[in-house]
BAVOZA-608378 format. One line per field, with one value per residue (C-alpha): residue number from 1; residue in three letters; y, z, x. Coordinates in Angstrom, 1 decimal, decimal comma, padded with zeros to 4 digits, m for minus. Layout:
N
num	(NUM ...)
residuo	(ALA ...)
v	(Y ...)
w	(Z ...)
u	(X ...)
END
This chain:
465
num	(1 2 3 4 5 6 7 8 9 10 11 12 13 14 15 16 17 18 19 20 21 22 23 24 25 26 27 28 29 30 31 32 33 34 35 36 37 38 39 40 41 42 43 44 45 46 47 48 49 50 51 52 53 54 55 56 57 58 59 60 61 62 63 64 65 66 67 68 69 70 71 72 73 74 75 76 77 78 79 80 81 82 83 84 85 86 87 88 89 90 91 92 93 94 95 96 97 98 99 100 101 102 103 104 105 106 107 108 109 110 111 112 113 114 115 116 117 118 119 120 121 122 123 124 125 126 127 128 129 130 131 132 133 134 135 136 137 138 139 140 141 142 143 144 145 146 147 148 149 150 151 152 153 154 155 156 157 158 159 160 161 162 163 164 165 166 167 168 169 170 171 172 173 174 175 176 177 178 179 180 181 182 183 184 185 186 187 188 189 190 191 192 193 194 195 196 197 198 199 200 201 202 203 204 205 206 207 208 209 210 211 212 213 214 215 216 217 218 219 220 221 222 223 224 225 226 227 228 229 230 231 232 233 234 235 236 237 238 239 240 241 242 243 244 245 246 247 248 249 250 251 252 253 254 255 256 257 258 259 260 261 262 263 264 265 266 267 268 269 270 271 272 273 274 275 276 277 278 279 280 281 282 283 284 285 286 287 288 289 290 291 292 293 294 295 296 297 298 299 300 301 302 303 304 305 306 307 308 309 310 311 312 313 314 315 316 317 318 319 320 321 322 323 324 325 326 327 328 329 330 331 332 333 334 335 336 337 338 339 340 341 342 343 344 345 346 347 348 349 350 351 352 353 354 355 356 357 358 359 360 361 362 363 364 365 366 367 368 369 370 371 372 373 374 375 376 377 378 379 380 381 382 383 384 385 386 387 388 389 390 391 392 393 394 395 396 397 398 399 400 401 402 403 404 405 406 407 408 409 410 411 412 413 414 415 416 417 418 419 420 421 422 423 424 425 426 427 428 429 430 431 432 433 434 435 436 437 438 439 440 441 442 443 444 445 446 447 448 449 450 451 452 453 454 455 456 457 458 459 460 461 462 463 464 465)
residuo	(MET ILE SER LEU LYS GLU LEU LEU LEU SER GLY LYS LYS LEU LEU PRO LEU ILE GLU GLY GLY LYS GLY ILE SER VAL THR THR GLY GLU SER ALA GLY ALA TRP ALA ALA ALA GLY GLY VAL GLY THR PHE SER GLY VAL ASN ALA ASP TYR TYR ASP GLU LYS GLY LYS LEU VAL GLU ILE ILE TYR GLN GLY LYS THR ARG VAL GLU ARG HIS ARG GLU LEU ILE GLU HIS ALA VAL LYS GLY ALA ILE ALA GLN ALA LYS ILE ALA PHE GLU ARG ALA SER GLY LYS GLY ARG ILE HIS MET ASN ILE LEU TRP GLU MET ALA GLY ALA GLU GLU ILE LEU THR ARG VAL LEU GLU GLY ALA LYS GLY LEU ILE HIS GLY VAL THR SER GLY ALA GLY MET PRO TYR LYS MET GLY GLU ILE CYS SER LYS ALA GLU VAL TYR TYR TYR PRO ILE VAL SER SER ALA ARG ALA PHE ARG ALA LEU TRP LYS ARG ALA TYR SER LYS THR LYS ASP PHE LEU GLY GLY VAL VAL TYR GLU ASP PRO TRP LEU ALA GLY GLY HIS ASN GLY LEU SER ASN SER GLU ASN PRO LEU VAL PRO GLU ALA PRO TYR ASN ARG VAL LEU ALA LEU ARG SER GLN MET ARG GLU GLU GLY VAL GLU ASN ILE PRO ILE ILE MET ALA GLY GLY VAL TRP ALA LEU ASN GLU TRP SER ASP TRP ILE ASP ASN PRO ASP LEU GLY ALA MET ALA PHE GLN PHE GLY THR ARG PRO LEU LEU THR GLN GLU SER THR ILE SER ASP ALA TRP LYS GLN LYS LEU LEU THR LEU GLU ASP LYS ASP VAL LEU LEU GLN THR PHE SER PRO THR GLY PHE TYR SER SER ALA VAL LYS ASN LYS PHE LEU LEU GLU LEU ILE SER ARG SER SER ARG GLN ILE ILE TYR LYS SER MET PRO GLU GLU GLY PHE THR THR ALA LEU PRO LEU GLY PRO ARG GLY ARG GLU VAL PHE VAL THR ASP LEU ASP ARG GLN LYS ALA LEU ASP TRP MET SER LYS GLU PHE THR GLU ALA LEU LYS THR PRO ASP GLY THR ILE ILE PHE VAL GLU ARG GLU ASN ALA LEU GLN ILE ARG LYS ASP GLN VAL ASP CYS MET GLY CYS LEU SER ALA CYS LEU PHE SER ASN TRP SER GLN HIS GLY ASP LEU THR THR GLY LYS LYS ALA ASP PRO ARG SER PHE CYS ILE GLN LYS THR LEU TYR SER VAL SER HIS GLY GLY SER ILE ASP ASN GLU LEU MET PHE ALA GLY HIS ASN ALA TYR ARG PHE ALA LYS ASP PRO PHE TYR ALA ASN GLY PHE ILE PRO THR VAL GLN GLN LEU ILE ASP ARG ILE CYS THR GLY ALA)
v	(030,2 030,6 027,3 026,2 023,2 021,3 021,6 019,4 021,3 019,6 016,3 016,5 017,8 020,6 023,6 026,3 028,4 029,2 031,1 033,3 033,1 036,2 037,2 036,6 034,3 035,8 032,8 029,9 026,0 027,1 029,0 026,8 023,6 025,3 026,3 022,7 021,1 023,3 021,8 024,3 024,8 026,1 028,3 028,8 031,3 029,8 033,0 032,7 031,2 030,1 027,1 025,8 023,9 020,7 022,2 024,1 027,7 029,9 029,9 033,5 033,9 035,9 036,4 035,6 036,2 039,1 039,4 039,8 036,4 034,6 035,9 035,3 031,7 031,6 033,1 030,2 027,5 029,2 029,4 025,8 024,6 027,1 026,0 022,4 023,0 024,9 022,2 019,7 021,8 022,3 018,8 017,7 020,4 019,4 015,8 014,7 017,1 019,8 020,4 022,4 024,8 026,8 030,3 031,6 035,0 034,3 037,3 036,1 035,0 031,4 030,6 028,0 026,4 026,6 025,2 022,2 021,4 022,0 019,6 017,2 017,5 017,8 015,2 014,1 017,1 019,9 019,5 022,6 025,8 029,2 032,0 035,5 038,8 037,9 035,4 031,8 030,2 027,2 026,4 024,4 022,3 022,3 021,1 018,6 016,8 016,6 015,6 018,7 020,9 024,6 027,6 030,7 034,1 036,6 039,6 039,6 036,9 038,4 037,0 033,7 033,4 034,4 031,6 029,0 029,4 029,6 026,9 025,4 023,7 021,3 020,4 021,1 017,6 019,5 023,1 022,7 026,3 029,8 032,7 035,9 038,5 042,0 044,3 047,1 045,6 043,0 043,0 042,8 043,1 043,9 043,0 046,3 046,5 049,6 049,9 049,9 053,1 052,4 055,3 053,8 050,3 048,0 045,7 042,2 040,4 041,3 040,6 037,2 036,6 037,1 035,0 032,1 032,8 032,5 029,0 027,7 028,6 026,6 023,5 023,9 025,1 023,0 024,1 026,3 030,2 031,2 034,8 036,7 040,4 042,1 039,1 039,7 038,3 035,7 037,3 039,9 037,3 035,4 036,0 034,5 031,0 028,5 031,1 029,1 032,2 032,0 028,2 026,8 029,4 029,3 032,4 033,2 035,2 037,1 039,6 038,0 034,9 037,4 038,1 034,7 033,1 030,7 033,7 034,2 038,0 039,9 041,3 044,9 044,2 042,4 045,3 047,8 045,7 046,5 050,1 050,7 053,1 053,1 054,6 053,4 051,0 052,7 051,5 052,5 052,0 051,9 048,2 047,0 044,5 047,3 046,3 048,3 047,2 047,6 048,1 049,9 053,8 054,2 056,1 053,7 054,5 058,2 058,5 056,8 059,5 062,4 061,3 061,2 064,6 066,1 065,5 067,5 067,0 067,4 067,6 066,9 069,7 072,9 072,6 074,5 075,0 073,7 076,4 076,9 075,3 073,6 072,4 069,1 067,1 068,2 068,8 071,0 069,1 070,9 069,6 071,9 072,5 075,1 078,3 077,1 073,7 075,4 077,3 074,3 072,4 075,0 075,2 071,5 071,6 074,4 072,0 069,3 067,3 067,7 064,7 064,7 061,0 060,3 057,9 056,1 058,7 061,5 062,9 063,9 063,4 064,9 063,1 063,9 062,5 059,6 058,4 058,6 056,6 053,8 053,8 053,0 050,4 048,5 048,6 047,6 044,8 043,5 039,7 039,3 038,5 039,3 038,1 042,0 044,7 048,3 049,4 047,6 046,9 043,3 040,8 037,1 037,0 037,8 040,1 040,3 043,8 045,6 047,8 050,9 052,9 051,6 053,8 055,4 056,2 052,5 050,0 046,6 045,0 041,5 043,5 045,1 042,3 040,1 042,6 043,4 039,6 038,8 041,6 044,8 048,0 048,1 052,0 051,8 048,7 047,8 045,9 044,7 044,4 044,3 047,4 045,9 045,7 048,6 046,3 044,5 047,7 047,8 044,1 043,0 039,7 041,4 043,5 044,1 043,0 039,5 037,2 033,9 030,5 029,7 027,2 030,3 032,2 029,5 028,8 032,8 032,9 030,0 032,0 034,4 037,4)
w	(m038,8 m036,7 m036,9 m033,2 m032,1 m029,1 m026,2 m023,0 m020,2 m016,7 m018,4 m021,3 m024,8 m025,3 m027,4 m025,9 m024,4 m020,9 m019,1 m016,7 m013,0 m011,6 m008,2 m005,6 m007,1 m010,8 m012,3 m011,2 m011,9 m014,4 m016,8 m015,8 m016,8 m020,0 m021,1 m020,4 m022,2 m025,2 m025,4 m023,2 m019,6 m017,5 m014,3 m011,4 m008,7 m005,2 m003,3 m001,1 m003,5 m003,2 m001,9 m001,5 001,0 000,2 m001,6 m004,1 m002,3 m002,1 001,6 002,3 004,6 007,7 010,0 013,9 015,3 017,7 016,8 013,8 014,4 014,8 011,6 009,9 010,8 009,5 006,3 005,9 006,4 003,9 001,5 001,7 001,2 m001,5 m003,7 m003,2 m004,5 m007,4 m008,3 m008,4 m010,3 m013,0 m013,0 m013,7 m016,3 m018,3 m018,8 m019,0 m021,6 m020,9 m017,7 m014,6 m012,6 m009,6 m009,2 m005,8 m004,9 m002,7 m000,4 000,4 004,1 004,9 001,3 002,3 004,5 001,9 m001,0 001,1 002,3 m001,0 m002,9 m000,4 m000,4 m004,0 m005,1 m008,7 m009,7 m009,9 m012,4 m011,9 m009,8 m010,7 m008,1 m008,2 m006,4 m004,3 m004,5 m003,9 m002,8 m001,1 m004,0 m005,5 m002,5 m001,7 m005,4 m005,8 m002,7 m003,9 m007,2 m008,9 m011,4 m010,3 m012,6 m011,0 m012,3 m012,7 m014,5 m015,0 m015,6 m012,3 m010,3 m011,8 m011,0 m007,2 m007,0 m008,8 m006,8 m003,4 m004,0 m007,4 m008,4 m005,9 m007,2 m010,9 m011,9 m011,3 m012,6 m015,5 m016,9 m016,1 m016,6 m017,7 m016,8 m018,3 m015,4 m017,4 m019,3 m017,0 m014,9 m011,1 m009,2 m011,2 m010,9 m011,2 m009,4 m007,9 m010,7 m013,5 m014,2 m014,2 m016,8 m019,4 m020,6 m021,7 m024,8 m023,4 m026,1 m024,9 m021,1 m022,2 m024,3 m021,2 m019,1 m021,6 m021,6 m017,7 m017,7 m020,5 m018,1 m015,4 m017,4 m017,8 m021,5 m022,6 m019,9 m021,5 m021,0 m021,0 m022,0 m020,2 m020,0 m023,0 m025,1 m027,1 m030,6 m031,8 m035,0 m033,1 m031,6 m035,0 m034,6 m031,1 m032,1 m033,2 m032,7 m031,7 m029,7 m027,5 m027,3 m026,3 m025,8 m024,5 m024,1 m021,2 m021,6 m018,5 m019,7 m022,5 m020,7 m018,6 m021,5 m022,1 m021,1 m019,0 m016,9 m013,6 m013,4 m013,2 m016,5 m015,3 m015,5 m018,7 m020,3 m018,6 m020,4 m023,8 m023,3 m022,1 m024,0 m024,1 m020,8 m019,0 m017,1 m014,4 m013,3 m009,7 m006,1 m003,7 m003,2 000,5 m000,6 m001,5 m005,3 m008,2 m009,6 m012,7 m012,7 m014,3 m013,7 m011,8 m008,9 m006,4 m008,1 m008,4 m004,8 m003,8 m006,0 m004,7 m001,3 m001,5 m003,5 m000,2 001,6 003,6 005,5 009,1 012,3 015,7 017,3 015,6 013,5 010,5 008,1 010,0 012,5 011,8 014,1 012,9 015,3 014,1 015,5 018,3 020,8 018,5 018,8 017,3 014,5 012,8 009,1 006,5 005,9 002,4 003,6 006,5 003,9 001,9 004,8 005,8 002,5 002,3 005,7 004,5 001,7 004,3 004,3 007,8 009,2 009,3 009,1 009,8 007,5 008,3 006,0 008,4 006,4 007,0 004,3 004,6 004,0 004,4 008,0 006,4 004,4 007,7 009,6 006,7 006,8 010,3 010,5 007,9 009,6 012,8 011,0 009,2 008,7 007,9 004,2 003,5 004,8 005,5 004,9 004,5 005,1 008,4 009,6 010,2 009,6 010,0 011,4 014,7 016,8 014,0 012,9 010,4 013,0 011,2 011,1 009,1 005,9 005,3 001,5 000,8 001,5 002,3 m000,7 000,5 001,1 m002,2 m004,3 m002,7 m003,3 m007,0 m007,7 m006,1 m007,8 m005,8 m007,7 m010,5 m009,9 m006,2 m006,0 m007,4 m010,9 m012,1 m015,8 m018,2 m020,2 m023,5 m021,9 m024,4 m027,1 m026,4 m028,0 m031,0 m031,7 m034,5 m032,5 m029,9 m032,0 m030,9 m027,5 m028,5 m025,8 m026,8 m025,1 m024,1 m026,9 m029,3 m027,7 m028,2 m031,7 m032,6 m030,7 m032,8 m036,1 m035,0 m034,2)
u	(024,4 027,5 029,6 029,7 031,4 030,2 032,6 033,4 031,5 031,2 031,9 029,5 029,8 027,3 026,8 029,2 026,3 025,8 023,1 024,4 023,2 021,6 020,8 018,4 015,3 016,3 017,6 015,5 015,4 012,6 015,0 018,1 016,3 014,9 018,5 020,0 017,1 018,0 021,5 023,5 024,5 021,6 022,5 020,2 021,1 022,0 021,9 018,8 016,9 013,2 011,6 008,1 005,9 004,4 001,5 003,9 003,4 006,2 007,6 008,2 011,1 009,9 012,9 011,8 015,3 016,0 019,3 021,5 023,3 019,7 018,7 021,7 021,1 017,6 018,8 021,6 018,8 016,5 019,5 020,2 016,6 016,1 019,2 018,4 014,6 015,9 018,5 015,6 013,5 016,3 017,3 013,7 013,3 016,4 015,1 018,7 020,0 022,6 024,2 023,0 025,2 024,8 026,0 026,7 028,2 031,4 030,7 027,2 026,7 027,8 029,0 031,4 028,6 025,9 028,0 029,0 025,4 023,7 026,2 025,6 021,8 021,5 023,9 023,9 021,6 024,4 027,2 029,0 029,2 030,2 031,3 032,5 032,2 034,9 038,0 036,5 039,5 037,9 035,5 037,8 038,4 034,6 033,4 036,4 035,2 031,6 033,0 031,3 033,3 033,9 033,9 035,7 034,6 037,5 038,2 042,0 045,0 046,3 043,1 043,3 046,9 046,4 043,5 045,6 049,1 047,0 044,3 043,2 046,4 045,7 042,1 042,9 040,8 037,6 038,4 035,8 036,2 037,3 034,9 036,2 033,7 033,9 034,0 032,7 029,9 028,4 025,4 025,2 028,4 031,6 035,4 036,9 040,2 041,8 044,1 041,3 039,3 035,6 035,3 037,7 036,5 039,1 038,5 038,3 040,3 043,8 042,6 041,4 044,2 046,6 044,3 044,7 048,5 048,5 046,5 049,0 051,7 050,1 049,4 045,6 045,7 042,8 040,3 037,7 037,3 034,1 033,5 030,7 029,6 028,6 028,0 024,8 025,3 027,9 028,4 030,2 032,5 033,3 036,8 037,2 035,4 038,1 040,7 044,1 045,3 042,2 041,7 038,5 035,8 032,2 030,0 027,9 024,6 023,2 020,9 019,1 017,8 016,0 013,5 012,2 009,1 010,5 012,0 010,2 010,9 007,8 006,1 006,7 010,4 010,4 008,6 010,9 013,9 012,0 012,0 015,5 018,0 021,7 023,3 020,1 022,3 024,5 028,1 028,2 029,6 026,5 026,5 027,1 029,6 032,1 032,3 031,2 027,7 025,6 022,0 018,9 018,8 015,7 014,2 016,0 019,5 018,8 018,0 021,4 022,9 021,4 021,7 025,6 025,6 024,1 027,5 030,0 033,1 032,9 035,2 034,2 036,4 037,5 040,8 042,3 039,7 036,9 036,1 032,2 029,8 026,8 024,3 022,8 019,6 017,1 019,6 021,6 025,1 027,7 030,1 032,7 032,8 033,9 031,8 030,7 029,6 027,7 025,5 025,3 023,8 021,5 020,3 019,6 017,8 015,5 014,3 013,3 016,6 016,7 018,3 022,1 023,6 027,4 029,5 032,4 034,5 034,2 031,3 027,5 024,9 021,5 018,4 014,4 013,2 011,4 014,4 016,6 014,0 013,9 017,7 017,9 015,4 017,0 020,2 018,7 016,9 020,0 020,2 023,6 023,2 026,7 030,1 030,7 028,4 029,2 025,7 025,0 028,4 027,6 030,7 030,2 033,9 035,3 033,2 030,5 031,0 033,4 034,5 033,5 030,5 027,6 027,4 023,9 025,2 024,5 021,2 020,3 020,9 019,0 015,9 015,5 016,7 014,0 011,5 012,3 012,2 009,1 007,0 008,2 008,4 010,8 011,2 011,9 014,2 017,5 017,2 020,4 021,0 024,1 025,0 023,9 020,3 019,2 019,5 016,4 014,5 016,7 016,7 014,0 013,8 012,0 009,8 006,0 007,1 008,0 009,2 010,9 010,9 014,4 014,4 013,9 016,5 019,0 018,0 018,3 021,6 023,0 022,3 024,8 022,3)
END
């Protein structure tokens, strides 16, 4: 057994074990409540969560609005109802044990409004809020007003310093902890900065040590740091536990809770997790948020990779190096490319990649007609699920556009994440996972397809394995 001391989290001494919040309807009140009931911190996702009618039937969100703005408002209303519903489920399932947190993506549509309204509508049910994928400057103010603890997700000491200097120093009484999420190993969206090489991972110890040093400098040295991303077995982190240099530490598990009986992901998804091999989770840049993200390598991701590989630079008018005309579309409108790229384009078009789609970066990609029609439909059907979207060029700010062309190299993230979490194809939709997911197949705990309860998983974690 690993010697785990209880830690003060969101006002209560608990096991320093936290369930990571995951995506659209992936981490629900059922799993969060079970994790809290086992003595830790359960986290449900507040990102467009599900709610149910008076008969307990799932209310499927079907957009009625004719404009993006109308659908954007529908999505926000659904998100508020869903998060409150999941908070109630989690709180009841926990039976007064542990703590319940809500996780939100700060770059999701209406994050500030949704968080404010959910904390009002679920008063007393949510003890803490975690948020990342963006810089959640307003989170401290919103949570403090509701007397709820907040836990920013950062990937560097520099990010925490920016949050502290601009906002959190004014609301430090409700700063419950700081989540350090390893940007190379975590699932979902990753906090890699422009100065960091996605192909050269850095060990987390020195980065977390720098974070603790920054927190000491700001006078919050006793606030816990929560290690997230790449956490599988605690015996691999024994030198972090009770380490005076690092201070109070808790550990967040994102991928392992997917494979529990309380997890509501599909059986097909669970079985897929049991078969993954090393390198089957890819760190890639296709997300319409603009962030790196990590997901299971499947047909969906491979199609995005191949889509971007069929890409050439073009010019609207001839200029040096781009003097060869390439007619495109049914009207044969010309763009100008290099001789070599013209030959590539003709070759792709001869293989049924006949549709040329322009990107915001002065390039053209070539896709099959059916694919092009789907891309255009998804862009038109945009429901404004993000504060700003590269794929559709929606923005919730200003004149409701990013000011750039919609990018066909990306995808509608709301559509695919909603589909995969509601029984959609695990091959043809985006399926987030951490880079340790291949360990399900190697860990004897999961031998013969064993899927534990949350309590069994936490008992296993407490052994150090």
